[in-house]
C-alpha positions as CSV (number, residue, x, y, z in Angstrom):
1,X,17.8,3.1,15.7
2,X,19.9,6.0,17.0
3,X,22.0,5.8,13.8
4,X,19.1,6.6,11.6
5,X,19.1,10.0,10.0
6,X,16.4,12.4,11.1
7,X,15.5,14.8,8.3
8,X,14.0,17.9,9.9
9,X,12.3,18.9,6.7
10,X,10.2,15.7,7.0
11,X,8.9,16.3,10.5
12,X,5.6,17.3,9.1
13,X,2.8,15.3,10.7
14,X,-0.4,14.1,9.3
15,X,-3.1,13.9,12.0
16,X,-5.9,11.5,11.1
17,X,-9.2,13.1,12.0
18,X,-12.0,10.8,11.1
19,X,-15.2,12.6,10.8
20,X,-18.1,10.3,10.5
21,X,-20.7,12.9,9.5
22,X,-21.0,11.5,6.0
23,X,-23.7,13.9,5.1
24,X,-20.9,16.3,4.2
25,X,-20.3,14.2,1.2
26,X,-23.3,15.7,-0.5
27,X,-22.1,19.3,0.1
28,X,-18.5,18.7,-0.9
29,X,-17.9,18.9,-4.7
30,X,-15.4,16.6,-6.2
31,X,-14.2,15.8,-9.7
32,X,-14.9,12.5,-11.5
33,X,-11.5,11.0,-12.1
34,X,-11.1,8.7,-15.0
35,X,-9.2,5.5,-14.2
36,X,-8.6,2.5,-16.4
37,X,-7.3,-0.9,-15.3
38,X,-7.5,-4.3,-17.1
39,X,-6.2,-6.9,-14.8
40,X,-5.5,-7.7,-11.2
41,X,-2.8,-10.1,-10.1
42,X,-2.0,-10.5,-6.4
43,X,-2.0,-6.8,-5.7
44,X,-0.7,-5.6,-9.0
45,X,-2.6,-3.6,-11.6
46,X,-0.9,-4.3,-14.8
47,X,-2.4,-1.7,-17.1
48,X,-1.6,2.0,-17.1
49,X,-4.1,4.3,-15.4
50,X,-5.8,7.1,-17.3
51,X,-5.0,10.8,-17.1
52,X,-6.5,13.1,-14.5
53,X,-7.3,16.7,-15.2
54,X,-5.8,19.2,-12.8
55,X,-9.2,20.9,-12.8
56,X,-10.7,17.9,-11.0
57,X,-8.4,18.2,-7.9
58,X,-10.1,16.9,-4.8
59,X,-10.4,19.5,-2.1
60,X,-8.3,18.5,0.8
61,X,-7.2,20.1,4.0
62,X,-3.6,21.2,4.1
63,X,-1.4,19.4,6.5
64,X,-0.1,21.4,9.4
65,X,3.6,21.4,10.2
66,X,4.6,19.8,13.5
67,X,8.0,19.5,15.1
68,X,7.4,16.4,17.2
69,X,8.6,13.1,15.7
70,X,9.2,9.6,17.1
71,X,12.7,8.5,18.2
72,X,13.1,6.7,14.9
73,X,12.6,9.9,13.1
74,X,9.3,8.7,11.5
75,X,6.3,11.0,12.3
76,X,3.1,9.7,13.8
77,X,-0.1,9.6,11.7
78,X,1.6,8.8,8.4
79,X,-0.5,8.7,5.3
80,X,1.3,6.8,2.6
81,X,0.3,5.9,-0.9
82,X,1.6,3.2,-3.2
83,X,2.4,5.0,-6.4
84,X,1.9,2.8,-9.5
85,X,3.2,4.3,-12.6
86,X,3.9,1.7,-15.3
87,X,6.4,3.0,-17.9
88,X,6.8,6.3,-16.1
89,X,3.7,7.7,-17.8
90,X,3.8,11.5,-18.7
91,X,0.9,12.3,-16.4
92,X,2.6,10.9,-13.3
93,X,3.6,14.2,-11.8
94,X,0.2,15.7,-12.5
95,X,-1.5,12.7,-10.8
96,X,0.7,13.0,-7.7
97,X,0.0,16.7,-7.3
98,X,-3.6,15.8,-6.5
99,X,-2.4,14.0,-3.3
100,X,0.3,16.3,-2.0
101,X,-2.0,18.1,0.6
102,X,-2.9,14.9,2.4
103,X,0.1,12.5,1.9
104,X,3.1,12.2,4.1
105,X,4.9,9.8,1.8
106,X,4.8,7.7,-1.4
107,X,6.0,4.2,-2.2
108,X,6.8,4.1,-5.9
109,X,6.1,0.7,-7.5
110,X,9.0,0.8,-10.0
111,X,11.6,-2.0,-9.2
112,X,11.9,-5.7,-9.5
113,X,14.5,-8.0,-8.0
114,X,15.7,-11.1,-9.7
115,X,16.9,-14.4,-8.2
116,X,20.5,-13.4,-8.5
117,X,20.0,-10.2,-6.6
118,X,20.0,-7.9,-9.6
119,X,17.4,-5.1,-9.5
120,X,15.7,-3.8,-12.7
121,X,13.3,-1.0,-13.2
122,X,12.9,2.6,-14.2
123,X,13.0,5.7,-12.0
124,X,11.0,8.8,-12.7
125,X,13.2,11.6,-11.3
126,X,10.4,14.2,-11.8
127,X,8.2,12.3,-9.3
128,X,10.9,12.1,-6.7
129,X,11.8,15.7,-7.2
130,X,8.2,16.7,-6.6
131,X,8.1,14.5,-3.5
132,X,11.3,16.0,-2.2
133,X,10.0,19.6,-2.8
134,X,6.9,18.9,-0.7
135,X,8.8,17.0,2.0
136,X,7.2,13.6,1.3
137,X,8.9,10.5,2.6
138,X,9.9,8.1,-0.2
139,X,10.4,4.3,0.1
140,X,11.5,2.4,-3.0
141,X,9.3,-0.6,-3.5
142,X,11.2,-3.7,-4.7
143,X,9.1,-6.7,-5.7
144,X,8.8,-9.8,-7.7
145,X,5.5,-11.6,-8.1
146,X,7.1,-14.8,-9.3
147,X,7.2,-16.0,-5.7
148,X,9.1,-19.1,-4.7
149,X,10.9,-19.5,-8.1
150,X,12.7,-16.3,-7.4
151,X,12.9,-16.1,-3.6
152,X,14.0,-19.7,-3.0
153,X,17.2,-19.3,-5.0
154,X,17.8,-15.7,-3.8
155,X,17.4,-16.4,-0.1
156,X,19.5,-19.5,-0.2
157,X,22.5,-18.0,-2.0
158,X,25.0,-15.9,0.1
159,X,26.2,-14.2,-3.1
160,X,22.7,-13.3,-4.3
161,X,21.7,-12.1,-0.8
162,X,24.7,-9.8,-0.5
163,X,24.2,-8.5,-4.1
164,X,20.6,-7.7,-3.3
165,X,21.5,-5.8,-0.2
166,X,24.2,-3.8,-2.0
167,X,22.0,-3.1,-5.0
168,X,19.1,-1.9,-2.8
169,X,21.5,0.4,-0.9
170,X,22.8,1.8,-4.1
171,X,19.2,2.3,-5.4
172,X,18.3,4.3,-2.3
173,X,21.4,6.3,-2.1
174,X,21.6,7.3,-5.8
175,X,17.9,8.4,-5.9
176,X,17.6,10.1,-2.6
177,X,15.0,7.7,-1.1
178,X,14.5,7.5,2.7
179,X,14.5,3.7,2.5
180,X,13.3,0.6,0.8
181,X,10.0,-1.3,0.8
182,X,10.1,-5.1,0.2
183,X,6.9,-6.4,-1.3
184,X,8.0,-10.0,-1.5
185,X,4.9,-12.2,-1.9
186,X,4.7,-15.9,-2.4
187,X,7.7,-16.9,-0.4
188,X,7.5,-20.5,0.6
189,X,6.9,-21.2,4.3
190,X,10.1,-23.3,4.3
191,X,12.0,-20.0,3.7
192,X,10.6,-18.4,6.9
193,X,13.9,-18.3,8.7
194,X,15.9,-17.4,5.6
195,X,13.7,-14.4,4.9
196,X,13.8,-13.2,8.5
197,X,17.6,-13.5,8.5
198,X,17.8,-11.6,5.2
199,X,15.7,-8.7,6.6
200,X,17.8,-8.5,9.7
201,X,21.0,-8.3,7.5
202,X,19.4,-5.7,5.2
203,X,18.3,-3.6,8.2
204,X,21.7,-3.7,9.8
205,X,23.3,-2.4,6.6
206,X,20.6,0.2,6.0
207,X,20.6,1.5,9.6
208,X,24.4,2.0,9.5
209,X,23.9,4.2,6.5
210,X,20.9,6.0,7.9
211,X,18.1,4.5,5.9
212,X,14.9,2.7,6.7
213,X,13.7,-0.8,5.9
214,X,9.9,-1.3,5.5
215,X,8.0,-4.4,4.5
216,X,4.7,-5.0,2.8
217,X,3.4,-8.3,4.3
218,X,0.3,-10.4,3.8
219,X,-2.4,-10.0,6.5
220,X,-2.7,-12.7,9.2
221,X,-5.2,-13.3,11.9
222,X,-2.9,-15.8,13.8
223,X,0.6,-17.2,13.7
224,X,0.5,-19.9,10.9
225,X,4.1,-21.0,10.0
226,X,2.7,-23.7,7.7
227,X,0.3,-21.5,5.8
228,X,1.2,-21.6,2.1
229,X,0.6,-17.8,1.6
230,X,1.5,-16.3,4.9
231,X,3.8,-18.8,6.6
232,X,7.1,-17.2,5.5
233,X,6.4,-14.0,7.5
234,X,7.4,-14.1,11.1
235,X,5.7,-11.0,12.3
236,X,7.5,-10.8,15.7
237,X,11.0,-11.3,14.3
238,X,10.4,-9.1,11.2
239,X,9.0,-6.4,13.5
240,X,12.2,-6.4,15.6
241,X,14.4,-6.0,12.5
242,X,12.4,-3.7,10.2
243,X,11.3,-0.1,10.9
244,X,7.7,-0.5,9.5
245,X,5.5,-3.4,8.7
246,X,2.8,-2.4,6.2
247,X,0.1,-5.0,6.8
248,X,-1.8,-5.6,3.5
249,X,-5.2,-5.9,5.1
250,X,-7.0,-6.7,1.9
251,X,-8.1,-9.6,-0.4
252,X,-10.0,-11.2,2.4
253,X,-12.0,-12.3,-0.6
254,X,-9.7,-12.6,-3.6
255,X,-10.2,-12.8,-7.3
256,X,-9.9,-16.6,-7.5
257,X,-12.2,-17.2,-4.6
258,X,-15.9,-16.6,-3.7
259,X,-17.5,-13.1,-3.7
260,X,-17.3,-11.1,-0.5
261,X,-15.9,-7.9,1.1
262,X,-12.4,-6.9,0.0
263,X,-11.6,-6.2,3.7
264,X,-14.5,-6.2,6.2
265,X,-14.0,-4.1,9.3
266,X,-14.4,-7.2,11.5
267,X,-11.7,-9.1,9.6
268,X,-9.4,-6.1,9.7
269,X,-9.8,-5.9,13.4
270,X,-8.9,-9.6,13.7
271,X,-5.8,-8.9,11.7
272,X,-4.8,-6.0,13.9
273,X,-5.5,-7.8,17.1
274,X,-3.0,-10.4,16.0
275,X,-0.5,-8.0,14.6
276,X,-0.1,-5.8,17.7
277,X,0.3,-8.9,19.8
278,X,3.6,-9.5,17.9
279,X,4.7,-6.1,16.6
280,X,4.8,-2.7,18.4
281,X,1.9,-0.6,17.1
282,X,4.3,2.3,16.4
283,X,5.9,0.0,13.7
284,X,2.6,-0.9,12.1
285,X,1.1,0.7,9.0
286,X,-2.4,-0.4,8.1
287,X,-2.7,-1.2,4.4
288,X,-6.1,-0.3,3.0
289,X,-7.5,-1.1,-0.5
290,X,-9.0,1.3,-3.0
291,X,-10.1,-1.3,-5.4
292,X,-13.0,-3.8,-5.9
293,X,-13.8,-7.1,-7.7
294,X,-16.5,-8.1,-10.1
295,X,-17.3,-11.8,-9.7
296,X,-19.3,-13.9,-12.1
297,X,-19.7,-17.6,-12.7
298,X,-16.9,-17.7,-15.3
299,X,-13.4,-17.6,-14.1
300,X,-11.6,-15.3,-11.6
301,X,-13.1,-11.9,-10.7
302,X,-12.1,-8.8,-12.6
303,X,-10.5,-6.0,-10.7
304,X,-12.3,-2.6,-10.6
305,X,-11.4,0.9,-9.6
306,X,-14.0,2.8,-7.6
307,X,-14.8,4.8,-10.8
308,X,-15.4,1.6,-12.7
309,X,-17.7,0.2,-10.0
310,X,-19.7,3.4,-10.0
311,X,-20.0,3.3,-13.8
312,X,-21.2,-0.3,-13.7
313,X,-23.8,0.5,-11.0
314,X,-25.1,3.4,-13.1
315,X,-25.2,1.3,-16.3
316,X,-27.2,-1.5,-14.7
317,X,-29.4,0.7,-12.4
318,X,-27.8,-0.8,-9.2
319,X,-27.7,1.1,-5.9
320,X,-24.4,2.5,-4.6
321,X,-25.8,2.9,-1.1
322,X,-23.4,0.3,0.1
323,X,-20.2,-1.2,-1.1
324,X,-21.9,-4.2,-2.7
325,X,-24.3,-4.6,-5.6
326,X,-25.5,-7.3,-8.0
327,X,-26.3,-7.0,-11.7
328,X,-27.2,-9.3,-14.6
329,X,-25.2,-9.4,-17.9
330,X,-25.9,-11.8,-20.7
331,X,-27.9,-14.0,-18.4
332,X,-25.0,-14.2,-15.9
333,X,-25.2,-12.9,-12.3
334,X,-22.4,-10.6,-11.3
335,X,-21.5,-9.8,-7.7
336,X,-19.5,-6.6,-7.2
337,X,-17.7,-5.7,-4.0
338,X,-15.7,-2.5,-3.8
339,X,-14.4,0.1,-1.4
340,X,-16.1,3.4,-0.9
341,X,-15.6,6.2,1.6
342,X,-17.8,4.6,4.2
343,X,-16.1,1.3,4.1
344,X,-12.6,2.8,4.0
345,X,-13.3,5.1,7.0
346,X,-14.6,2.1,9.0
347,X,-11.1,0.7,8.8
348,X,-9.1,3.9,9.0
349,X,-10.7,4.8,12.3
350,X,-9.0,1.7,13.8
351,X,-5.6,3.4,13.3
352,X,-6.2,5.7,16.3
353,X,-7.8,3.0,18.4
354,X,-4.7,0.8,18.0
355,X,-2.3,3.7,18.1
356,X,-0.7,2.6,14.8
357,X,1.9,4.5,12.9
358,X,-0.5,5.3,10.0
359,X,-2.1,4.0,6.8
360,X,-0.9,3.1,3.3
361,X,-3.4,3.0,0.4
362,X,-3.1,0.5,-2.4
363,X,-3.1,2.4,-4.6
364,X,-3.2,6.1,-5.5
365,X,-5.7,6.8,-8.3
366,X,-8.2,4.0,-7.9
367,X,-9.9,4.9,-4.7
368,X,-13.2,6.8,-3.9
369,X,-11.8,10.4,-4.0
370,X,-14.4,11.5,-1.4
371,X,-12.4,9.7,1.3
372,X,-9.8,12.4,1.4
373,X,-12.3,14.9,2.7
374,X,-12.2,13.1,6.0
375,X,-8.4,12.9,6.4
376,X,-7.0,16.1,7.9
């Protein structure tokens, strides 16, 4: 890791101070942000989010500068946000400005990799310019949700693997990113070794050029090489090669399954107990969800932003005293589970206890805005 560049301008540290005096929520004014989504698909929100007015900016405490950083150059207490901006919407910069006081970095969800190693996507230079101006870390997220049909051919072709590495390096260098983030979901368990080998090769190349390799990986509570969803991810080996593992500790109950918490604190603790048994805590970022699901008896659940869950509760006279409520529509019982400030803080406070590197929110713009009052 000694070859990695250390950018002094990014030595700013976010210290997580979790204040559990939730009574302050009543006294702290906040704007009602309008968010619109239409579909959820394995961690992707496919519709553009609505515009936010700059007058509704959430009051946040400004981060203090701090000179101390880890040997790797990455600061402790990182607060990262996945930045989803389909089609590089005009309001992207305005939306990001809301979060600058509390974020230490963003992970733009802009790029897709193909089976032949080619990368497609569209970069919004104005967003990256704003991030650079405010000393935010930036990691280019490269994904493909087609799963095995893409990653099988990619990982088993030496030509495609090398093309992918070269293209990601070019992407990072040409846009001024600090590194890359692989969100490669649905890899077959049989490709476990191939994926690990690829990450090691990618890291070797990136580290020689002074860039970081980070991974967004499904949550596990134990080592299950044969698991159809998580078997491809060898936490121990990936943790040795990559700089950060962002554990996607959500979808404990998913759209196609039965109703339940998106990420209960007890389940997240099980995930972290296993994770730190295989990966140094300093390399672990806890992924936290900002979304919810609305289950009914007909088909998969619909994804909800916090704002949408709140509107539903108001429409049907349901209580928002917890992160779960039930309502009736056209004779059909609906069960809604979502994430609010209380449920998010119950998980965020685990970061200090486990001495993790920080948190990453999926995704900016859909969460309960009150949570930011408690991150200083």
